[in-house]
N, C-alpha and C positions, 0 to 999 in steps of 0.2 A: 424593527431590528429582527433580523432572521437568526433563529436559534437552531442549533443541531442537537438532536436528542442524545447523540453519543459523544458530542464534543461541545462543552460549554466554554467557549473562548471568552476570556476576560479582556476587556478594552481599557487598559490602565490609563491611556491618555484621556479618554472620555470621563472616567472616574475622577481623575485629577482636575478636569475642566469643571465638572459638577461641584466638587469640593471648593473650588475657587469661587464659583457663583454663589454657593451657599455662604462663603465668607462675606462677600460683598452684600449680599441680601441682608445678613445680620448685622453688618457694620452700620448700614444705613438706617435700617428699620429701628434698632433698638437704641439708637442715640436719643430718640424721643424720650426714653426712660430717664435720661440724665437731664435734659434740657427742659423738661415739662414745667419745673418750678420757675425757671427763668423765663420761659415764654409766658407763663401766668402772669409774672410780674411785669414783664415788658408791655404787654397788651391790656393789662389790668382786667384779667378774666376772672370769672366765678368759677367754682368747681365744676359746674355743669358745662360751661363754654370750653373749660379746660379739658374735660372729658371728651369733647366733640373733636379735638384734634386727633387722637388715636382712632376715633371713630371714622373720621375723614379718610385716614389711610387704610384701615383694615376692612371697611365696608367695600372698598374696591374689589377685594377679593370675592366678595358675594356677587359683585356685578360682572366681573371679568372672568372668573375662573372657568366656567362652563363654555362661554364664547371662545376661550383660549383653546379648549379642548377641540372645537371645531376648526379653529385656525390651524391647529397643529396637524389636522388632516390635509389641509390645503397648501401649507407651506412648510418648508423644511426647518429642522430644528435650528439650523444655523441663521437662517432668515429671521425667524421669530426672536432668537436671543439677540441678534444684532439690532433689530427694530426697537426691541425693549430697552436696551442699554442706550441708544440713541436718545429715546424720549426721556429716559432718566437723566441724561446729561442736560437737556434743554429745560425740563422741569426745574432742576436744581438752580440753573442760571436765572430762570424766570423769577424765583423768589429772591435771589441776590439783587437783581435789578430792581424789583418792586417788593420790598419787605413790608408786609402788612399781614394782619390776622386772615383776611379774606383769601389773599394770594397764597398764604402759607397753607390754608386748607385745600385750595385747588392743587397746589404742588404736592401735597401729602396724598391727595386722591390719585393724581397721575402716577405717582411713584408706586402707590398700592397696585394700581392696574398692571404696571410693568412687573412688579414683583409676582403677581398672580400669574402672569404668563410665564415667567421664569420657573415658578414652581410646578406648574402643570407639565412643562417640558422636561425639567430635569429629573423629576422623581421617577417616571417610567424609563427615562434614560439610564439612571442608576441601577434600577431593578434588573434591567437586561444586561447592561455593560457589566455588572459585577455577578450575575446569576441570581435567580430568584430564591435559591436556598440560603444565600448569603446576604439577602436584602435587609433583614433585620440588623445584622451586624454592620452592614455598609451605611444603613441609615442612622445608626447610632454614631458611627464615625462621623458621618456628615453633621450631627448634632454636636460633637466635639469641635468641628471647625466653626460651627454656628456660635458656640459658646465662646470660643476664643476671640471672635470678632467682636461680640457683644462686651466681653471683658475689656478689650483695648479701646473701644470707642468712647467710653466715659472719660479716659485719660486724654484723649484727643480734645474733648470738650474742655478740660481743665487747662490745658496747655494753650488753647486758643482764646477761651473766654475768662481766664484768670485774670486777677489784678496786676500780678507782677510779670510783665512781659517785656522781654529784652527788645530793644528799639532796634536791633540788627538781626532780630529773628524772623524766620518765615511767617511765624504767627502774627507778628506785628505787620508784615506786608499784607497779609491776608486780611487783617482788621481794617487796614486803610481802605479796602475795596466796599466796606459796609459802613451804614451809619454808626457814629462813636458809641452811642447808646444801646446798640444792638450787636455786641461783639459775636454772639453765638451764631449769628446769620452766616458768618464767614465759614462755618462748617459746610455749608452747602456749596461754597466754592470747591472745597475739597472733594466733596461727593461728585460734583461734575467732573472734576479731573479723574477720579476713581472709575466712574462710568466710561469715560472715554478710554482709559488704559484697558478695561476688560473688554471693551468693544474691540480693539485692536487684537487682543488676544483671541477672541472668538472667531474674527475674520482670518487669523493666521493659522488657527488649528486645523489640522488635517483629520477629516472625519472618515471612519471606516465605510466602505461601500456595503451597506445593509439596508434591509428593509424591516419595518415593523410586522410582527405576527399579527394575525387578526385579533388576537386577545390584548395586543398592546395598543391598537388604534382607538381613537376617541370614538369613532363610529358615527352614525346619523342619530336623528332624534329618537328613532325606535329604540336604540341601544340605552338611551338615557331613561326612556319609560320603562324599559324592561328592568334596569337597574333600580329605579325608584319604587317598583313593586316588590323588590327584594327587601325583606326586613333588616338583613344585614347591613344594606347600603344606608338605611335611614339611622339605624343604631350607630353606625361608624361616623356618619355624618355629624350627628349629635355630640359624639365622643370628640371628634376634632374641634367642633364648636366650644365644647367645655375645656378641653386642654389649652387652646390658645387664649381663651378668656382668663384662665388661670394664670397663665405665664405672663400675659400683657397686664392683667389686672394687678399682679403683685408688682411687676417691674415698673410700671407707670406711676404707681402711688407709693412706693418706698420713701422716695425723698420728700414728698409732702408730708407723709406721716411722721417721719423722724423730724422734720422742721416744726410741725404743728404741735406734737405731742411731748417731744424731747428737747426742742430748740436747737437742733443741729443746723449748721450751714449746708445749704443745698450744693455749693460749688465744691466743698471739701468732703465732709462727712456723708453727705447725700450721694454725691457721685461715686465715692469710694464704696459706698454700701451697695450701690447698683452694680458697680464693677465686680465686687466680690459675689454678688448674687449670680452674675453670668459665670464668674470664675468657678464657683461651686457646681454649677450646671455642667461645666466643662469636666470638672473632676468626677462628677457623678456619671457622666458619659463614658469616661475612661473605665470606671469600675464597671459600668454596665457591659461594656464590650467584653470584659472577662465573664461576668455572670450569665450573659446570653450564650455563652459556650458550654455551660455546665448546668443551666436550669431552664425550665419552661418560661417563655416570656410572659405568660399570664400570672404565674405565681410572683414573678418579679414585680409586676405592674401592682399586685395586690399589697405587697410589702411596702413598696415605694409610696403608694397612695395613703396607706394608714400613717406612715411616718411624716408625710407632707402635711397631712391635716393636724397632727400633733404639734409639729414645729410652728405651723402658722398661728395656732392658737397661743402658744407661748410668746410669738413675736408681738401679737396684738395685746396681750395682757401683761407681759413681763416689764421688768424695768428697762431703761434706756440701754444698758449693757447686754441684757438679754435680747432685745430687739435687733441690736447690731450683729448678734450672732445668729439669731434664728431666722431672720430674713434671708441671708445667704443659704442657710440650710435648707430652706424650702426649695431653693434652686437646685440643690443637690439632690434632693428627693424626686423633683419632678422631671429631672433630666432625661430619663428614659422613656417618659410617657409618649411623646410625640412619635418617635420611631417605632415603639411596640404597637401603638395604635394603628399607625399607617400601614405597617407590615401586616398585622392582623387582618386589617381590612382587605388589602390587595390579595392576601392569601385566602380569603374567605369567600371569594367568587372565582368562577372557572373562566370567566371571559370578559371582555370590554373594560380591560383595566385602565386604557386611556381615558375612557368616559367616567369611569369610577374616580380616577384621579382627579378629574375636573370637579366632580360632585364634592369629593373630600375637600379639595382646596376652597371651594365655596364656603365650607365650614370654617375656614380660617376668619370669616366675618365675625366669629365669636370674640376675637380680639378687638373688634370694634364695639360690640354691644356690651359685654360684661364690664369693661373698664368704665364705660359711659354709665351704666346702671349704678356702679359703685359711687361715681361722681355725684349722680343724681340722689341717690340715697344719702350721701354724705352732705349734699345741700340742704336736704329736709331734716336730717338728724345730725349725726357725726360721721367723719371719715372712718372712724373705727367701726361703726355699725355697718357702714357701706362695704368695708372689707370683710365682714362676717358672711356677706352674700356669697363669697368664694367657696364656702363649705358646700354649697349645692352642687356646683360642677364638679367639686373634688370627690364628692360621695358618688356621683355618676361614674366618674372614670375609675373609682375603686370597683364599681359593679362589673366593669368590662372583663376582669379577671375571672369572674364566675360565669358569665354566659357567653363569651366568645368561643367559637368552634371552627378554628381555621381548617382548610382542606390540606394546606401544607403547614407543619409546624417549623419553628425555628430549629436550625440543625445544631445538636449539642454534642459535646464529647463526653463519653461515660468515663467516670473516674474509678469505676470498679474494674478489677482485673478480670478478664474473660476466662472461662473455664478451659483448660487445655485438653 
């Protein structure tokens, strides 16, 4: 994308497309938070095997993100977006036709690879289309969209996999396409239709005639080695690894925790609490949009991290009522972490942002590893003990506020009156 030093043109149509893609990514990705208990029951899985499902999805980010960076140099954004959405459609249909644990794992891995390509493509698109000085703000706005999608997806699960379904409803028709004892599989029929619809949008969107600056290109292998020698790259890679592990570690195990320790039904209270978790993440993002305009992002990250640690401890050790309140509140406090970390990372190096985006998106593999570790520890001891593991990545995210030193700070508005 070619930028002019004196004229920072904002491409609103591209920003809108990026937001729509973020919505679809979240809608499909985080449905796993709601259906995880149902999947465990349907396939009679242990906690460890259950943890392998999000592992299958998010480990794809570790496999595909850097190759996606190279692909972004060879092919246009439109081409990569189109191919990814087409594969998502086929992968979803594959599981509908052959519903089983092994096929589900393959489907999740395929979807994860596509999501990795989408993330690598759209993050630099958003940074340049909206202006680098507004990237923290626009990235939080993307998180708002992300959270809204994650909030609505559990209700789709309830309406399709619930017990009292109207025989004349679309949900009943969708359930007729899958085995009677696996009603939640019909969600992937919906995902294939969503992928197809977004594919049409991508194909019909008019893209501005621009080229990437050198600092936006993924670059060759030398650019990656150069970045990997930079301490900031490694620190922010770990940061993304930790954040995604926190987000999915909580989201994936909320329903199981509430069922195991407080006896709540996963299709009703469990799904509702997961929805509230993402709803509060969305509300937190909206507040974050305001706070990022009046305070340094590092200070905001410190405050949010301390609050998230505190509410997680209350959720794990409090009563059922406290857990129902505090799990969503954790979502509220972690809401600004992703956007702040990603913007601090891209604004901490002067070049090769395309390559850096690929490295950072590889860190999304943390969403595979940390939930799996929680399940593994839970298998050996208790699920509550496994969830205590989240304190480690949370403390690391807290530390970012003290050591980050970006070249470009987030743009803020002074609340003090200037001297006349």
